[in-house]
C-alpha positions in Angstrom: -33.2 -36.4 32.1 -34.6 -33.1 29.7 -34.2 -30.7 32.4 -30.9 -32.0 32.6 -30.1 -31.5 28.8 -31.7 -27.9 28.8 -29.8 -26.6 31.9 -26.5 -28.0 30.2 -27.1 -26.5 27.1 -28.1 -23.2 28.5 -25.1 -23.1 30.6 -22.8 -23.8 27.3 -24.6 -20.9 25.5 -24.0 -18.7 28.5 -20.7 -19.6 28.8 -19.5 -19.7 25.1 -21.4 -16.2 24.6 -19.5 -14.6 27.3 -16.3 -16.0 26.2 -16.5 -14.5 22.9 -17.7 -10.9 24.3 -14.5 -11.1 27.0 -11.8 -12.3 24.0 -12.9 -9.2 21.9 -11.1 -6.1 22.1 -12.0 -2.5 21.1 -8.7 -2.4 18.6 -9.7 -5.8 16.4 -11.7 -6.8 13.7 -11.5 -3.1 12.2 -12.8 -3.3 8.6 -13.2 0.0 7.2 -9.7 0.5 5.8 -10.7 1.0 2.0 -14.2 1.7 2.7 -16.2 4.9 1.2 -17.6 7.6 3.4 -21.4 5.9 2.8 -20.2 2.7 4.0 -18.4 4.2 6.9 -21.5 6.2 7.8 -23.2 2.7 7.9 -20.9 1.1 9.9 -21.0 -0.1 14.0 -19.2 2.2 16.2 -16.9 -0.7 17.3 -16.1 -1.1 13.7 -15.1 2.4 13.3 -12.9 2.1 16.3 -11.1 -0.5 15.7 -10.4 0.3 12.3 -8.9 3.9 13.5 -6.9 2.2 15.8 -5.3 0.7 13.3 -4.9 3.6 11.0 -3.3 5.6 14.3 -1.0 2.5 14.9 0.7 3.8 11.6 1.9 6.7 13.3 5.1 6.9 14.8 3.6 8.7 17.9 1.7 5.9 18.2 4.0 3.2 18.5 6.2 5.4 20.9 3.0 6.0 23.5 2.4 2.2 23.4 6.1 1.3 23.8 6.4 3.5 26.8 3.2 2.6 28.5 3.2 -1.0 27.4 -0.4 -1.3 26.4 -2.4 -0.4 23.0 -5.2 0.8 25.3 -3.3 4.2 26.0 -4.3 4.7 22.0 -8.3 4.5 22.7 -8.9 8.1 23.7 -7.2 9.2 20.3 -9.2 6.8 18.4 -12.5 8.0 19.7 -11.2 11.3 18.5 -10.0 10.3 15.3 -13.7 8.6 14.7 -15.4 11.6 15.8 -13.7 13.6 13.5 -14.5 11.5 10.9 -17.8 11.4 11.3 -18.3 15.3 12.1 -16.5 15.7 8.6 -18.3 13.2 6.7 -22.1 13.2 7.9 -24.9 14.5 5.8 -22.2 16.1 3.2 -22.7 14.2 0.2 -19.0 12.4 0.4 -20.6 9.2 0.2 -18.3 7.9 -2.7 -15.4 9.1 -1.4 -12.4 7.3 0.3 -13.0 7.4 4.1 -9.2 6.9 4.2 -8.8 10.7 2.8 -10.6 12.1 5.8 -9.0 9.8 8.4 -5.5 11.3 7.1 -7.1 14.9 7.0 -8.3 14.3 10.9 -4.7 12.8 11.9 -3.2 15.9 11.0 -6.0 17.8 12.7 -5.4 15.8 16.0 -1.8 16.4 15.5 -0.9 12.7 14.7 
C-alpha cells in the first residue's frame, strides 16, 4: 500500500511540474519594466527576455511582424538582441541606480526598432 501511494505521489509531482514547464512561454512573466540597472543585472535571463518582449510589443514594427507571421515567436531573436544590448551597455559601468527602461529605449533605437 505504501508503495502505491508513493508511486502515485511521484507520478503526480512529475506530471504537475512538466505541465508548469510546458505551460510557460519565453515572453511571459517579465517583471523588470520599472527595474533599476542593478535589479536588471541580478535578474534571470528568462525574466529579462520576457521583459524585452513586452518592450518590443510597444513598437509598430513588432506588431506588424506578428500580424504577418501570426506568432509572437517571430520576435524572439529581436528580444534576444535587446537583452544582449542592455546587458552590454550596463554591465560593470556604475549605472546601478539608473532605470533600465532608459537603456532599453536606447537599445531599441540601436537595433532599429
